[in-house]
N, C-alpha and C positions, 0 to 999 in steps of 0.2 A: 472556553468555560473556566471560570474562576474556581480553583481547588481550595485555596485558603485565603482568608482575609483577616488581617490584623488591624484593629481600629483603636488608635490612641492608647496603646498599652503603656502603663506606668507601673514600675516596681520599685519599692523603697525598702531599705533595711534601716529602721530607726529614722534618723535625719538624713541618711544618705540615699540619694536617688540613683538607682542603677540603670533604670530604663525611663526615659522621659518622653511620653507621648509619641511612641513609635507606631507608624502605620505603613502597611504595604499589602499587596496582593500577589499571589502566584497563580499562574494559569496552567492548564493541562499541558504536559509536555515541556514545561519550562523549568530552567534551573536558575534559582536566585542565590547569589553569593553574598554572605554577610561578612563584611570585613571590618577590621579594627585592631588596635593593639590589645594585648592581654589586659583584661579588666575593663574593656570597653562596653561589655554587656552582651556579647554574642551568645555565650552559653546560657546565660540567664534568660535571654529572649527565647531560645529554643525550648528550654525547660518550662518556661511560662506558657508557650504555645501548646506544649504537650500536657499541661495541667499538673506537672510535677511541682511547680511553684505557683502560688496564687498571686495574681496581679492586684495591685491596689486600685487600679483604674483601667478601664478599657475592656475590649472584647476580642476573642479569637474565634473565628468560624472556620471549621474544617469540613468540607463537603456540605456546607450550609447548616452544620450542626454547631451549636455553641459548646466549646470544650468544657465549660463548667458542668455540663450535663453529658458526660462521656457515656458512650454506649459500646457494646461489643462490636457493633457494625463499624464503628470508627477504628477500633483496635485491629480489625482484619484489613483495613485499608492503609494502615500506616506502618512504616518501617523506621527503626531508630538505631543509629550508631552514635553513642555518646562518647565524649572525649575520654572519660574515665570509666570504662566498662569493667565491672568486677564479676568474676566467676568463682564457683567453688574451686578450692585448691586441689581436691582429689577427684577429678572427673576427666574422662577421656574425651577427645574431640568429638568423636561420633556420638558419644552419650549426651554431650551437651547439645548437639544438633537435634538429636531425637527428643530430648527434653523440651526444647523450644518448639519443635515441629508439632507436638501434640496439642499445642495451644491453638492451632489454626485448623479450620475446617476444609482442608484440601490436602491432596497427596503431594508430598515433597520428596524430590530425588536428591538426597543429601550428598551422595557420591558425585553426582554431576556438578553440583555447586562447589564442593571441595576441589574437584578437578579444575573447574573454571578459575579458581583462585590459587592453584598450585599447592593445595593442602591435602590432596588425597592420600599421599604417602605418610601423612601425619595423623590419620584418623584414629589410630589405636594408641597414640601417645597421650600422656597427661597434658592438659591445657597448661599447667604451670611450667612444663618443660619447653614450651614454644618460645621462640625469640619474640622481642617486642613487635617486630614487623609482622610476624606470623599471627600473633594475637590480634593485631590491628586488622589483618585480612579476615580473620575468623569473625571479628565483630561485624564486619560488613556482610559476610555470609549470613549471619544470624539476622541482620536487618532486612535483607532482600529475599530470604528463602521462601516467603509466602507470596511473592510477587505483589507487593503493596503498590498502591497508586501514588502515594506520597511518601518520600523517603527523606529523613533528616540525617545529615552526615556532619558531625562535629569534628573538625580536624582529621578528615578521613585518611590522609596518607602520611601522617606524622610517623616517622620511624621507618618508612619504606625507602628502598633504593630506587634509582631512576627507572629501572626496568619494571619493577613491581608497580610503581606509581602509574606508568603509562599503560600497563595491562588493565589496571582498575579504571583509568580514564576511558579506555576503549569499551569496557563493560558498561560503564555508566552512560556513555554516548548511545549505546544500543538501547538502554532503558528509555532514554529520551525519545528515540525514534519510535518506540512502542508506546509513546504518550504517557510515560511515567513522569511525575514532577519531582524535582529535587530542591531541597534547601540545604545549603552547605556553608560551613565556616572554614576559612583557610588562611594561612599566611603565605601561601605560594602563589605568586602572581601569574606564573605560567599555567598553573592549574585552573585558576579563575578564568583566564582568557580562553582556555580550552573548553571548559564545561559550562560557563555561566552565560545565560542570555541577558540577565540584568544583575546589577550589584547594588548593595546598600552599604554605605560607609557609616560606621558608628564611632563616636568619640564621647567618652564620659556619658554613655547612655543616650546620646542625642544623635539624630540623623544629620550628617553633614551634607550628603548628596546621595541621590539614587538615579539610576538610569542604565542604559546599556554601557558596556565597557567603552565603546567608542565615544558615547556622549560624555561620560565621566572624564575621559582623557582630554577631549576637545575643550572642556570647560576649565582645564588647567593650563599652565604655561608649557607643559611638556608633551612629548609625543609617545610615551609608553606608560603602562599602568603602574609599574613600580615607582617611578619618579612622581607620577601624579598622586599616588597614594601617600607618599612621604610628604608631598607639598600640602595636601589636604589635612594631614595630621600635624602640620606645623613643625616637621622635622627638617633637618638640613638635607638638601639634595646635592649629592656629589656629581660633578660634571663628568 
């Protein structure tokens, strides 16, 4: 079953085209990775899909609903962790969780979620006192707390150490087993290979190639994703 469909999305700022006729689909239980250098259009694509930015051309359908006509029903089904999440400076972790939980029509066990992400002992601390990695994990907690069917993750493990990254991967793989769909951006090729069923490579807002990790690698002269990515991007590949 197709969860989201992006059809010929184009986004411009003045004369600059940030997204150029980008199209793809994501199915139930699938993870799509959107890859590209900084400035390739990854975050703009996610924000346009969510209706945070208006496309100049094209359509986005989530659960067969056009995102131009967003409804509460869609809000309940979608989880979002943006690259630059901003929270109130004087609020405790558990207060922020409670503030977010009241937006959803279901019971949410915040302590269990905080425990899952190693943050339970931080629940009474101010959010501003958390480390960068802890804030990143908290942003993921807030994105998944209502058990959404489609989760957007923009640079989800930036700032996390190796152990924390792998703990989050394990959690996300379990979500996939439960037929949750993921759309993520990442600069970590090991993360992409672990989590993604398919990938989409963007350069200057245009699609270079899409397919499974294996397909993308096989269409390059190299045998691993990192080197293949650099080759597609026109970068020097060190032997």
